[in-house]
C-alpha positions in Angstrom: 15.9 -52.6 -68.1 17.4 -52.5 -64.6 20.2 -55.0 -64.2 20.1 -57.0 -60.9 23.3 -58.3 -59.6 24.9 -58.6 -56.1 24.5 -54.9 -55.4 22.2 -54.0 -52.5 22.0 -50.3 -51.5 20.7 -51.4 -48.1 23.8 -53.4 -47.2 26.3 -51.4 -49.2 25.7 -47.9 -47.8 26.6 -46.9 -44.2 23.7 -47.6 -41.8 23.9 -44.1 -40.3 23.6 -42.6 -43.8 20.6 -44.8 -44.7 18.9 -43.5 -41.5 19.3 -39.9 -42.6 16.1 -37.9 -43.5 16.5 -35.6 -46.5 17.9 -32.2 -45.4 15.1 -29.7 -45.4 16.0 -26.0 -45.8 14.0 -22.8 -45.8 13.1 -22.9 -49.5 11.6 -26.4 -49.4 8.2 -25.3 -48.2 7.8 -21.8 -49.7 9.8 -20.8 -52.7 11.6 -17.6 -53.6 9.3 -16.8 -56.6 9.6 -13.1 -56.4 6.2 -12.6 -54.7 6.8 -13.9 -51.2 8.2 -11.9 -48.4 10.9 -14.2 -46.9 11.4 -13.6 -43.2 12.3 -17.2 -42.4 16.0 -17.8 -43.2 17.6 -14.9 -41.4 19.0 -13.5 -44.7 19.9 -9.8 -45.0 16.7 -8.1 -46.3 18.6 -5.1 -47.5 20.8 -7.0 -49.9 24.5 -7.5 -50.2 26.9 -5.2 -48.3 28.4 -4.0 -51.6 28.5 -0.5 -53.2 26.6 -1.4 -56.3 25.7 0.7 -59.4 22.1 0.9 -60.6 22.8 -1.9 -63.1 23.9 -4.2 -60.2 27.6 -4.0 -61.0 30.2 -3.4 -58.3 31.5 0.1 -58.2 35.4 0.4 -58.2 37.0 1.3 -54.9 37.6 5.1 -54.4 40.0 7.1 -52.3 39.6 10.9 -52.2 37.5 10.7 -55.3 40.2 8.8 -57.2 39.7 5.2 -58.4 42.1 2.8 -56.6 43.5 -0.3 -58.1 40.4 -2.4 -58.6 41.2 -5.6 -56.7 37.4 -6.4 -56.5 37.1 -6.8 -60.3 36.5 -10.4 -61.2 38.9 -11.8 -63.9 36.6 -13.9 -66.0 39.4 -14.8 -68.3 41.2 -16.7 -65.5 38.2 -18.9 -64.5 40.0 -21.7 -66.4 42.6 -21.7 -63.6 42.1 -23.2 -60.1 41.7 -20.7 -57.3 44.2 -19.8 -54.6 44.3 -22.9 -52.3 45.5 -20.8 -49.3 43.5 -17.5 -49.6 46.2 -15.6 -47.5 45.0 -12.2 -48.7 41.4 -12.9 -47.8 42.5 -14.3 -44.4 44.5 -11.2 -43.7 41.5 -9.0 -44.3 39.4 -11.2 -42.0 42.1 -11.0 -39.3 42.1 -7.2 -39.6 38.3 -7.1 -39.2 38.3 -9.2 -36.0 41.5 -7.9 -34.3 39.8 -5.3 -32.1 41.9 -5.7 -28.9 38.7 -5.9 -26.9 39.5 -9.3 -25.3 43.3 -9.6 -25.8 46.3 -7.6 -26.8 47.3 -10.3 -29.3 46.7 -10.0 -33.1 45.1 -12.5 -35.3 47.2 -13.7 -38.2 46.3 -15.7 -41.3 47.7 -18.9 -39.7 44.8 -18.6 -37.2 42.2 -19.1 -40.0 40.4 -21.8 -42.0 38.0 -20.6 -44.7 35.5 -22.7 -46.4 32.0 -23.1 -48.0 29.9 -21.3 -45.4 30.1 -22.2 -41.7 28.8 -25.6 -42.6 32.1 -26.8 -44.0 33.9 -25.8 -40.7 31.2 -27.6 -38.7 31.8 -30.8 -40.7 35.6 -30.4 -40.8 35.8 -30.1 -37.0 33.8 -33.3 -36.6 36.1 -35.2 -39.1 39.2 -33.8 -37.4 38.4 -34.6 -33.8 35.7 -37.2 -33.6 36.0 -40.9 -34.3 32.8 -42.3 -36.0 30.8 -44.5 -33.7 32.9 -43.8 -30.7 33.2 -40.1 -29.9 30.4 -37.5 -29.1 29.6 -33.8 -29.3 27.7 -31.7 -26.9 25.1 -29.1 -28.0 22.9 -26.7 -26.0 19.3 -26.7 -27.3 17.5 -24.8 -28.6 20.3 -24.3 -31.2 21.2 -24.5 -34.9 20.1 -27.8 -36.3 23.1 -28.3 -38.6 25.3 -29.5 -35.7 23.1 -32.6 -35.2 22.8 -33.1 -39.0 26.5 -33.1 -39.5 27.0 -35.3 -36.4 24.6 -37.9 -37.8 26.4 -37.9 -41.2 29.7 -38.6 -39.4 28.2 -41.2 -37.1 28.8 -39.1 -34.0 26.4 -39.2 -31.0 25.0 -35.9 -29.7 24.8 -35.2 -26.0 22.6 -32.3 -24.9 22.7 -29.8 -22.1 19.9 -27.3 -22.7 20.2 -23.6 -22.3 18.8 -22.1 -19.1 15.3 -20.9 -19.9 15.0 -19.1 -16.6 18.2 -17.0 -17.5 17.0 -16.0 -20.9 18.6 -19.0 -22.7 22.1 -18.6 -21.2 24.5 -21.5 -20.8 24.5 -23.8 -17.8 28.3 -24.1 -17.3 28.1 -26.2 -14.2 25.9 -28.8 -15.9 28.1 -28.7 -19.0 31.3 -29.2 -17.0 29.7 -32.0 -15.0 28.8 -33.8 -18.3 32.3 -33.3 -19.6 33.8 -34.7 -16.4 31.6 -37.8 -16.6 32.1 -38.6 -20.3 35.6 -38.3 -21.8 34.3 -39.3 -25.3 32.8 -35.8 -25.8 35.3 -34.0 -28.0 33.5 -30.9 -29.2 30.9 -28.5 -27.8 29.0 -26.5 -30.3 27.7 -23.2 -28.9 25.7 -20.6 -30.9 26.2 -17.0 -29.8 24.0 -15.1 -30.6 21.9 -18.1 -30.4 19.6 -19.5 -33.1 16.7 -19.3 -32.5 17.2 -17.4 -29.3 19.0 -14.3 -30.6 21.0 -14.1 -27.3 24.7 -13.4 -27.0 26.1 -15.8 -24.4 28.0 -14.6 -21.3 31.7 -14.6 -21.9 32.3 -15.6 -18.3 30.2 -18.8 -18.8 32.2 -19.7 -21.9 35.5 -19.1 -20.0 34.3 -21.5 -17.2 34.0 -24.2 -19.8 37.3 -23.4 -21.4 38.9 -23.6 -17.9 37.7 -27.2 -17.3 40.6 -28.8 -15.5 40.4 -32.3 -17.1 38.4 -32.2 -20.3 40.4 -32.7 -23.4 38.2 -31.1 -26.1 37.3 -28.0 -28.1 34.7 -25.3 -27.6 33.3 -24.3 -30.9 31.6 -20.9 -30.8 29.3 -20.1 -33.8 29.1 -16.3 -34.2 27.1 -16.2 -37.5 25.0 -13.3 -36.2 27.6 -11.5 -34.2 27.6 -8.3 -36.3 24.1 -7.5 -35.2 25.2 -7.4 -31.6 27.3 -4.7 -29.9 30.7 -3.7 -31.4 33.4 -5.8 -29.8 31.2 -8.7 -28.9 33.0 -11.2 -31.1 35.4 -13.5 -29.2 37.3 -14.4 -32.4 40.6 -12.8 -31.2 40.3 -14.9 -28.0 41.6 -17.9 -29.9 45.1 -16.4 -29.6 44.8 -17.1 -25.8 42.7 -20.3 -25.7 44.0 -23.2 -27.8 40.8 -25.1 -27.1 38.6 -22.5 -28.6 37.4 -22.2 -32.2 35.2 -19.3 -33.4 33.1 -19.7 -36.6 31.8 -16.8 -38.6 30.2 -16.2 -42.0 29.6 -13.4 -44.5 26.0 -14.7 -45.1 24.2 -12.6 -42.5 25.3 -9.0 -41.7 27.3 -8.8 -44.9 24.3 -10.0 -47.0 26.4 -12.5 -49.0 24.6 -15.8 -48.4 24.9 -16.6 -52.1 28.7 -16.7 -52.2 28.9 -19.3 -49.3 32.0 -18.0 -47.4 32.6 -19.0 -43.8 35.6 -18.8 -41.6 36.9 -20.6 -38.5 39.4 -18.7 -36.2 41.5 -21.1 -34.2 45.0 -21.6 -32.8 47.6 -22.1 -35.5 47.8 -25.8 -34.6 44.1 -26.4 -35.0 43.8 -24.3 -38.1 46.7 -26.3 -39.6 44.7 -29.5 -39.1 41.6 -28.1 -40.6 43.5 -26.7 -43.6 45.2 -30.1 -44.1 42.0 -32.1 -44.4 40.1 -29.6 -46.6 39.7 -30.1 -50.4 42.5 -28.2 -52.2 40.4 -25.6 -53.9 37.4 -25.3 -51.6 36.9 -21.5 -52.0 36.2 -20.4 -55.5 37.8 -17.4 -57.2 34.4 -15.5 -57.5 33.7 -16.2 -53.8 37.1 -14.9 -52.6 37.0 -11.9 -54.9 33.5 -10.8 -53.7 34.5 -11.6 -50.0 37.6 -9.3 -50.2 35.5 -6.7 -51.9 33.0 -6.7 -49.1 35.8 -6.1 -46.6 37.0 -2.9 -48.4 36.1 0.3 -46.6 33.7 1.5 -49.3 31.6 -1.7 -49.2 32.0 -2.2 -45.5 30.3 1.2 -45.1 27.3 -0.2 -47.1 27.1 -3.2 -44.7 27.1 -0.9 -41.7 24.4 1.2 -43.2 22.3 -1.9 -44.0 22.9 -3.1 -40.5 21.7 0.2 -39.0 18.5 -0.1 -41.0 17.9 -3.7 -39.8 18.4 -2.6 -36.2 15.9 0.2 -36.7 13.3 -2.3 -38.0 14.2 -4.7 -35.2 13.3 -2.0 -32.7 10.1 -1.3 -34.5 9.1 -4.9 -34.2 10.0 -4.9 -30.5 7.7 -1.9 -30.1 4.7 -2.8 -32.4 4.3 -6.6 -32.0 3.4 -6.4 -28.2 0.5 -4.1 -29.2 -1.2 -7.0 -30.8 -3.3 -8.8 -28.2 -2.5 -12.4 -29.2 1.2 -11.9 -29.3 3.0 -12.9 -26.1 6.6 -12.4 -24.9 9.8 -12.1 -26.8 12.1 -14.9 -25.7 15.8 -14.9 -25.6 17.6 -11.7 -26.7 17.8 -9.0 -29.3 21.3 -9.5 -30.5 20.5 -10.7 -34.0 18.5 -9.9 -37.2 15.6 -12.0 -36.0 13.2 -12.2 -33.0 11.6 -15.1 -31.2 8.1 -14.4 -30.2 5.2 -16.3 -28.6 1.7 -16.6 -30.2 -1.1 -17.0 -27.6 -4.2 -19.3 -27.6 -6.4 -16.3 -26.6 -5.9 -12.6 -26.1 -3.3 -11.6 -23.6 -5.8 -9.7 -21.4 -7.9 -12.9 -21.1 -5.0 -14.9 -19.8 -3.7 -16.3 -23.1 -0.9 -18.8 -23.0 1.7 -19.8 -25.6 0.2 -22.3 -28.0 1.8 -24.3 -30.8 -1.6 -24.8 -32.4 -2.2 -21.1 -32.6 1.4 -20.4 -33.8 0.9 -23.0 -36.6 -2.3 -21.4 -37.7 -0.7 -18.0 -37.9 2.5 -19.4 -39.6 0.5 -21.2 -42.3 -2.0 -18.4 -42.9 0.8 -15.9 -43.3 2.7 -18.0 -45.8 -0.2 -19.6 -47.7 -2.7 -16.8 -48.0 -0.6 -13.6 -47.5 2.8 -14.5 -49.0 4.7 -13.7 -45.8 7.0 -16.5 -44.7 8.3 -16.8 -41.1 9.7 -19.8 -39.2 7.8 -22.0 -36.8 10.0 -23.0 -33.8 7.4 -24.2 -31.3 8.9 -27.7 -31.0 12.3 -26.5 -29.9 13.2 -26.7 -26.2 11.7 -23.8 -24.3 10.0 -22.3 -27.4 6.4 -23.4 -27.0 4.1 -21.4 -29.3 7.0 -19.5 -30.9 7.6 -18.0 -34.3 11.1 -16.8 -35.3 10.7 -13.7 -37.5 13.6 -12.4 -39.5 13.8 -8.6 -39.5 12.8 -7.3 -42.9 12.8 -4.0 -44.7 10.5 -1.2 -43.7 7.9 -2.2 -46.3 8.2 -5.9 -45.3 7.6 -5.0 -41.7 4.6 -2.9 -42.7 3.2 -5.9 -44.5 4.0 -8.4 -41.7 2.3 -6.3 -39.0 -0.8 -5.6 -41.1 -1.2 -9.2 -42.1 -0.8 -10.5 -38.5 -3.5 -8.2 -37.4 -5.8 -9.2 -40.3 -5.3 -12.9 -39.7 -5.9 -12.6 -36.0 -9.2 -10.7 -36.6 -10.4 -13.0 -39.4 -9.5 -16.3 -37.7 -10.2 -15.6 -34.1 -12.1 -18.9 -33.6 -9.6 -21.0 -35.4 -6.7 -19.5 -33.5 -8.4 -20.3 -30.2 -9.0 -23.9 -31.0 -6.2 -24.6 -33.5 -6.6 -26.1 -36.9 -9.2 -28.8 -37.9 -6.5 -31.5 -38.0 -6.5 -34.4 -35.6 -4.0 -34.4 -32.7 -1.8 -36.8 -34.6 -1.9 -34.8 -37.9 -1.2 -31.6 -35.9 1.8 -33.1 -34.3 3.2 -34.3 -37.7 2.6 -30.8 -39.3 4.3 -29.1 -36.3 7.3 -31.4 -36.6 7.6 -30.9 -40.3 7.5 -27.1 -39.9 9.9 -27.2 -37.1 12.3 -29.6 -38.9 13.6 -27.1 -41.4 17.3 -26.3 -40.6 17.8 -22.5 -40.9 
């Protein structure tokens, strides 16, 4: 029996929370059942950046053939104890990684860091730190990572949008952004993704600097560098926070380091901003297993594995850049090639017959790849400037073999359907496209 009293969920819960749609992630539509090739969530196809034995255990660190003190070994007997609330040793290793002196002569220090559960915790913490619910706003630059808007809605924060410049390969529009900041003082944060998701483009440092130099805006530029290790060495602006107190740079070990499963993210900031973020976090937000594996990944022996895996990903990325344009219904690559994924158009008819980017054709290819061939990519055709686009994570050599072969097979077998789209009504097609595009990844 359900007891009825004065309680009403509709009037007890916050209205902005009641309005939330359930969060949809990459595994909601197509599962990781061991048979699918998953090229939809920008995970590292070559696995974790760890030097592992054949049984999957972590090899001890070595120097000149001698085993060092094994700081990477997990102490299971101490899991009854709470983890280190400050993570100073981990922060020091992250500072050493990102202090390159490419953009400043200053050194990053542990007091410049907040670490948390993936980049998502930093996204949310910044909103709670700087934005008053129902009053302040954030600015985003679509097409971009969907979690900024999701977190803003959870915190009852309005989102203002200044799109990326499609004509400049999805670069920022600093003049338009600065004009918006001048006209609306309630904007407290700008979330910028570089390399962009889904665009894969590193944004121009000079454009970011122009926003940082805004003469009257009192707010923070948040630069999300989740994919920065697939770009050129020295591309990260993390060390720049030592010169710009209004800059925060977020990073993660989920992508190039292949450690999505441990959920470790970091935000580099001025000591003052980092202190605020660390003050409002939960006391033990980073678990002992997570910090142990993160520090292991940053040791030279394991870092070398990450670099090797990265090189293989870049090799397969170049292969896709070479082979996909040979397929007559594949159009242009949009954005850049600074990440472990590519954004590519699907055409309504062969390129040599004047084919144009088509969401209907892209949806047919997306669904057929996933449902009949076990190859899962991501539909992004409803994003700004991305008509007819699929976002394809770079896989292993064998996965790229399969992807290319199945795209060709589907295009040959479904020539008519690709030209006219699916048999769904226009309304049904719109709903399906929105559902496929609505996955946050």
